[in-house]
C-alpha positions in Angstrom: 76.8 78.9 -65.7 78.4 79.9 -62.4 78.2 77.6 -59.4 75.4 78.3 -56.8 75.3 77.6 -53.1 72.8 74.8 -53.8 75.3 73.2 -56.3 78.1 73.5 -53.8 76.0 72.0 -51.0 75.0 69.1 -53.3 78.7 68.2 -53.7 79.7 68.9 -50.2 77.4 69.4 -47.2 76.2 72.9 -46.1 78.6 72.9 -43.2 81.5 72.9 -45.6 80.4 76.1 -47.4 81.7 79.3 -45.9 80.2 82.7 -46.9 82.3 85.8 -46.1 80.6 89.0 -45.2 81.7 91.9 -47.4 83.4 93.6 -44.5 85.7 90.6 -43.8 87.0 90.5 -47.3 90.5 92.1 -47.9 90.2 95.6 -49.4 92.7 94.4 -52.0 90.2 92.0 -53.4 88.8 94.6 -55.8 87.0 92.3 -58.3 83.3 93.0 -57.6 82.2 89.6 -59.0 84.7 87.7 -56.7 83.5 89.7 -53.7 79.9 89.0 -54.5 80.5 85.3 -55.1 82.4 84.9 -51.8 79.8 86.7 -49.8 76.6 85.3 -51.4 77.5 81.9 -52.8 80.4 81.0 -50.6 83.5 78.9 -50.9 84.0 75.2 -50.0 86.2 74.5 -47.0 87.3 71.0 -47.8 90.2 68.6 -47.9 91.3 66.1 -50.5 89.6 67.8 -53.4 91.9 68.2 -56.4 94.7 67.6 -53.9 94.0 70.9 -52.1 93.1 71.6 -48.5 91.0 74.7 -47.8 89.7 73.6 -44.4 91.6 76.6 -42.7 89.6 79.1 -44.7 86.6 79.1 -42.4 88.7 80.2 -39.4 91.6 82.1 -40.9 89.8 83.9 -43.7 91.3 85.4 -46.8 94.6 87.3 -46.8 96.3 89.4 -49.5 99.6 88.2 -50.7 102.2 89.7 -53.0 101.8 89.4 -56.7 103.7 86.3 -57.7 103.0 86.6 -61.4 105.6 88.0 -63.9 106.9 91.4 -63.0 105.2 94.3 -64.8 106.8 97.6 -65.7 103.6 99.6 -65.0 102.4 99.3 -61.4 98.9 100.0 -62.5 99.0 96.6 -64.4 99.9 94.7 -61.2 97.0 92.6 -59.7 97.0 91.6 -56.0 96.1 88.1 -55.2 94.2 86.6 -52.3 95.6 83.6 -50.4 93.4 80.8 -49.4 94.9 79.5 -46.1 96.3 76.1 -46.0 96.0 75.9 -49.8 98.6 73.2 -50.4 99.3 70.7 -53.1 99.9 67.2 -51.8 
């Protein structure tokens, strides 16, 4: 079962959950499910969770980055990625 906003706010408080209006999501984020999740459920903007810091997400938003996966021969097989700001391993 997928996480819900209620589940996220039970773990963190409601102030930590950021919902992104569809119009603010990068056009390269083409996965309909991911777009729906980010706009309706939201994403936690927290620090010290699994050694990640996503606190900058609320102010900086999501930004497309180059595909860092293995190179592909067919450009149609390449998948853009979206960067969560300040997503750093400690």
